C-alpha positions in Angstrom: 0.0 0.0 0.0 1.2 3.5 -0.8 1.4 5.8 2.2 0.1 9.3 1.6 1.9 12.0 3.6 1.1 15.2 1.7 -1.9 16.0 3.8 -2.6 19.1 5.9 -5.9 18.1 7.6 -7.6 15.2 9.1 -11.2 13.9 8.7 -11.9 11.5 11.5 -14.7 9.0 12.2 -15.8 8.7 15.9 -17.2 5.3 16.9 -14.5 2.7 16.5 -11.8 5.4 16.1 -12.1 7.8 19.1 -14.2 5.4 21.2 -14.7 1.7 20.9 -18.5 1.6 20.6 -21.6 3.3 22.0 -20.2 3.0 25.6 -18.0 5.8 24.6 -14.9 4.5 26.3 -11.9 6.1 24.6 -9.5 4.1 22.5 -6.2 4.0 24.4 -3.8 6.7 23.3 -6.3 8.6 21.0 -7.3 11.2 23.6 -3.7 12.5 23.7 -3.4 12.2 19.9 -6.6 14.3 19.2 -5.7 16.8 22.0 -2.3 17.2 20.4 -4.0 18.2 17.1 -5.9 20.9 19.0 -2.8 22.2 20.7 -0.9 22.3 17.4 -3.8 24.0 15.5 -3.9 21.2 13.0 -7.2 21.4 10.9 -9.5 18.5 11.6 -13.1 17.6 11.9 -15.1 14.7 13.1 -17.2 13.1 10.3 -19.9 11.1 12.0 -22.8 9.0 11.0 -24.1 9.1 14.6 -27.9 9.2 14.7 -28.4 8.2 18.4 -27.1 11.5 20.0 -28.0 15.1 19.6 -24.9 16.8 18.2 -24.3 18.7 21.4 -24.7 15.6 23.5 -22.3 13.7 21.3 -19.6 16.3 21.8 -20.4 16.4 25.6 -19.9 12.6 25.8 -16.5 13.0 24.0 -15.5 15.8 26.3 -16.4 13.6 29.3 -14.1 10.9 27.9 -11.2 13.4 27.9 -11.3 14.9 24.4 -10.8 18.7 24.0 -13.6 19.2 21.4 -16.3 21.7 20.5 -19.4 21.5 18.4 -17.6 23.2 15.5 -15.4 20.2 15.2 -18.4 18.0 14.1 -19.9 17.4 10.7 -22.7 14.9 11.3 -25.3 13.0 9.3 -28.0 14.1 11.7 -27.4 17.8 11.2 -27.1 17.4 7.5 -30.3 15.5 7.4 -32.1 18.4 9.1 -30.7 20.7 6.5 -31.8 18.5 3.6 -35.3 18.2 4.9 -35.7 21.9 5.6 -34.3 22.9 2.2 -37.0 20.8 0.5 -39.8 21.8 2.9 -40.3 18.2 4.2 -41.8 19.0 7.5 -44.0 16.0 8.3 -41.8 12.9 8.8 -41.9 9.4 10.1 -38.8 8.9 12.2 -37.6 5.2 12.2 -34.5 6.0 14.3 -34.0 5.9 18.1 -37.2 7.1 19.9 -35.0 9.2 22.3 -34.5 11.7 19.4 -38.2 12.4 18.9 -37.9 15.6 20.8 -34.8 16.6 18.8 -36.9 16.6 15.6 -39.7 18.4 17.3 -37.3 21.1 18.5 -36.0 21.5 15.0 -39.5 22.2 13.7 -40.6 18.9 12.3 -43.9 17.1 13.0 -43.5 13.4 13.7 -46.2 11.2 12.1 -46.8 7.7 13.5 -48.8 6.5 10.4 -50.6 7.9 7.4 -49.4 10.5 4.8 -46.1 12.2 5.4 -43.4 14.1 3.5 -40.5 11.8 4.3 -39.5 8.6 6.0 -36.3 9.1 7.9 -34.0 6.2 8.9 -31.4 6.2 11.6 -30.0 3.7 14.1 -32.7 2.1 16.2 -31.9 -1.1 18.2 -35.6 -1.6 18.8 -36.7 -1.4 15.1 -38.6 -4.5 13.9 -40.1 -5.6 10.6 -43.5 -4.5 11.8 -42.3 -0.9 12.0 -41.4 -1.1 8.3 -44.9 -2.4 7.5 -46.3 0.8 9.1 -44.6 3.1 6.6 -45.7 1.2 3.5 -48.8 3.3 2.7 -46.7 6.5 2.9 -44.0 5.1 0.8 -46.0 3.3 -1.9 -49.3 5.3 -2.0 -48.2 8.8 -1.0 -44.8 8.9 -2.6 -43.0 10.0 0.6 -39.2 10.5 0.3 -37.0 7.8 1.8 -34.2 9.6 3.7 -31.5 7.3 5.0 -29.2 9.2 7.4 -26.4 6.8 6.6 -25.8 3.5 4.9 -24.0 1.5 7.6 -25.3 -2.0 7.4 -24.4 -2.7 11.0 -23.0 -1.0 14.1 -21.6 -1.9 17.5 -24.0 -1.3 20.4 -23.2 -0.4 24.0 -22.3 -4.1 24.6 -20.0 -4.3 21.6 -22.5 -6.5 19.8 -23.3 -6.1 16.1 -26.8 -4.7 15.3 -28.5 -4.1 12.0 -28.0 -0.5 10.9 -30.2 1.8 8.8 -28.5 0.7 5.6 -30.0 -2.7 5.9 -33.5 -1.4 6.5 -33.2 1.2 3.7 -32.2 -1.6 1.2 -35.4 -3.5 2.1 -37.6 -0.4 1.6 -35.9 0.7 -1.6 -36.5 -2.7 -3.1 -40.3 -1.8 -3.0 -39.8 1.0 -5.5 -41.8 3.9 -4.0 -42.4 6.9 -6.1 -40.6 9.4 -3.8 -37.0 10.5 -3.8 -34.5 8.1 -2.1 -31.4 9.8 -0.6 -28.5 8.9 1.7 -27.3 11.8 3.8 -24.2 10.5 5.6 -21.4 8.2 4.6 -20.8 6.8 2.0 -22.6 9.7 0.2 -20.1 12.3 -1.0 -22.1 15.2 0.4 -20.9 14.7 4.0 -17.2 14.4 2.8 -17.5 17.6 0.8 -19.0 19.4 3.8 -16.2 18.2 6.0 -13.6 19.4 3.4 -15.2 22.9 3.5 -14.9 22.8 7.2 -11.2 22.1 7.3 -10.5 24.3 4.3 -8.3 22.0 2.2 -8.7 20.2 -1.1 -9.4 16.4 -0.9 -5.8 15.6 -2.0 -4.5 17.3 1.2 -6.8 15.5 3.6 -6.4 12.2 5.4 -9.6 10.3 6.3 -9.4 7.9 9.3 -12.0 5.3 9.9 -12.6 1.8 11.2 -14.9 1.0 8.2 -13.0 0.6 4.9 -16.2 -0.3 3.0 -18.7 2.4 4.2 -16.2 5.2 4.8 -12.9 4.9 3.1 -13.9 3.8 -0.4 -15.6 7.1 -1.0 -12.8 9.1 0.7 -10.3 7.4 -1.7 -12.5 8.0 -4.7 -12.5 11.7 -3.8 -8.7 11.8 -3.7 -8.1 11.7 0.0 -5.5 9.6 1.8 -7.1 6.9 3.8 -6.3 5.2 7.1 -8.0 2.0 8.3 -7.8 1.6 12.1 -8.4 -1.8 13.8 -9.9 -0.3 17.0 -13.5 -0.7 16.1 -15.7 -2.8 13.8 -13.0 -5.0 12.4 -10.1 -6.4 14.5 -8.0 -7.3 11.5 -7.7 -6.6 7.8 -9.6 -9.6 6.5 -12.5 -7.3 5.5 -10.4 -5.9 2.8 -11.0 -9.1 0.8 -14.4 -7.7 0.0 -12.8 -4.8 -1.9 -10.9 -4.5 -5.1 -7.2 -3.9 -4.3 -7.3 -0.4 -5.7 -9.9 0.4 -3.0 -7.7 -0.7 -0.2 -6.7 2.0 2.4 -3.3 3.7 2.2 -2.4 2.9 5.8 -3.6 0.2 8.2 -2.8 0.7 11.9 -4.1 -0.3 15.4 -5.3 3.2 16.2 -4.8 6.9 15.5 -2.0 7.1 18.0 0.1 4.8 15.7 0.2 7.5 13.1 2.9 9.2 15.0 5.1 6.2 14.3 4.2 6.4 10.6 5.4 10.0 10.4 1.9 11.3 9.8 1.6 13.7 12.8 
């Protein structure tokens, strides 16, 4: 693998990179590494598919874990989803994500519909989601042409017990197969929009950014296609590089390491 060292900024995933899973226990050595970026003034941002925490709560949990972070460090699928729906005046939504965020959507000015006509069906992580919940949205999807908005395409995630759970990408694939008449869109990774927003935030072209993630399929393939350097860390979803066998070799990451803190040894920080 060719190592890319011509970068000036970092784009960094959260779960599996800064913290192991949804317990938000920091990966050893990474608190010091991130806080070192802050001290040095190195441009970076967190590029997160998180749909279980309000953005301010997500940052608060990371601060509680020892990270010197602020809300402006975050570019998230949840916030971009709010923007997408507002810009298209989709105000009445069915939320198929975690119920604890119902008040978040209400505060942002959306009306949550349990069943019946709506503007959009919005998918996020929900460990309690069942097939019956998908049945409930079929009239809106098939009869009323509601949009299907998937906040990210992760097929699975690690819950607070470190166990794999189906993610919104799996549920979205089932609903998309039905062929509803509304628009289907993915907001977060691997959609290019969230990467482009993150690059604006750090102020560098793609060729000068390094993307760090524990998911080479959902995160790093798009980053590489956009011209970024890519780092696959083994601190999250995948404990080894066997998963790379699912990718063409030209899609493999530029660097594989145990965690972000190993990048010092690679000469990348």
